[in-house]
N, C-alpha and C positions, 0 to 999 in steps of 0.2 A: 388459085382459088386456098382460102386459109385453109388450115387443118386444125383438127382436135373437136373439143366439144362446141354444142352449137346450141341454142335455144328453140325449139320447135314451137311454133304458133300454131292455133288453130287454122288457121290458113292453109299453110304448108302442111299440116297434119291429114287435112281433109284432101290436098292435092295427093299427098301422096296415097292416102287410101284408095284413092279414083284411080290410080296409075296401078295399084295392087289386084281390084279388083277386075279390071281390063286385062293385066295378065293373066289373072287366075282363069277369068274365060275362055281367053285367046289360045291358051296353052294346055286347055282341059287339067287343070292344076290339082290337086285336092284342098291345099293351101299353100299360101303363101307368106313369108316372113321378110321384112324389112327391120334389119339389125345393124347397130352401127361397132365399128371395130373394138369397143368395150365392152361388148356382149349385152348391150342396152336394145331391148327388143322396141322399136319406134312405130312400129303398125304390122298389122295383120289383115287378111282378108280368107274367107274360105273356111273349113271344118277344123278350126280352131280348139275346140273344144276337148277332142280325145287327146292334145297335148299338153306335156308342163312345158309350157311360153318361154317360161323362165328358164328353164335348163337348155331348152333347145336353143336359145337365144345364147347366151354363155356357152354352149357346147360348137355352135356354128363357128361365131368368134375364135372360141380356141382351135379348132379346125383349121380357119384361117391361119393362125400364126404359127401354127405346128407345121404346115406346109411350106409356110414363108420359110421357116429354117430351113428345110429339106431343099428351095428353091435355091437358097444362097449356098449351100453347100456344092452346088452344081454350077453356079456362077450367075444363075437368072436372080432378076429383083423379087416377082412374086408369082405365084400360079394364081393367076385372077380369077379360073373357071376350074371349079372341082364338080365331077359326077358319081354318086355313091350308088350301087344297083343293089336292092334287097328281093328278097324270093316274090313280095307282095308291092313294095312302095320302093320309089326311087327318090334320090332327092340331089338338086341341082343348085350349088352354090356358086354365085358369082358375085366378084369383088365392083362395087358402084362409084367411079371416082375416088376409087384409093381411100375411099371413107364411109361407106355403108357395105352391108353385107344383103344381097338378094337370094333368098332362100325359097325353093319351089319343091314342093313334095308331090308326086303326081305317080299314078299307077299305070294299067295297060290300055289305060283309054287315050294315053298320050304317046309320043316319043321324046326321047335325048334331042331329037334334030329340029323338031318344032319347039320345043320348050327353049332349046338356045335361041333360036332365030326370035321367038316371041321376046325372051328377056336382052335379048341385044336391043329390039326397039322401046321397051320400057326403061332400058339405064339409060338413052337418050332423055326420056323425060323425068326421069329421076334427077337426074346432073340439072336438069333445066330448073328444078323444084330447089335444086342445093344450092345453085348460082342465088335464087331468089332470096334464101335464107341467109346467106352470107351478104346478100345488099344491104337486107335490112338488119341485119347485125352491125353494119358499117354504118348505118344512118342513125340508128340506137346512139351509138357510142359517140356520132358527130353532133347529134344533138344534145349530148351531155349526161346521157343517162349512164352511170356509173355505180358500181359496185357500193354495197354498203360499208362504212370503214369501222373501225372501232367506236370512236366517237360517236357515230351514228349509232350503232345500235345502244349503246350506253344513257345516251337522250331518250331513245325509247322508252327505257326503264324507270326512268327519274320521274 
């Protein structure tokens, strides 16, 4: 599977949203976020109004990166699942396909075991969607869709 940035089209965004909404319902979560490893929020479901989603996305990516450093110190490649327990809310972070971060925030209505089970199932669906994104990107490249060159940009302004 290709690594790095990708273009998220409307169909894949809706597919991501559908997976997140189902995960939110099945896990009894409060909110679910899908973030890329650069800290960009891709999709969210649930009670997002009370969160600074931009900060949450970048801090989640930073958290994964920091624990990746810790993992390498003990000879591990990465810690793919992180759990933070608070007084009121808990946070479960999971790396999906080594490219995305799935964040589930939940309270006492749920349990970490239930969230882990539901995240595992949702991760399979998210990986399937990522494969479709990669296939679409490959088709676009093969069909001759290229980046704008400097000459193309110059011709636009003449």
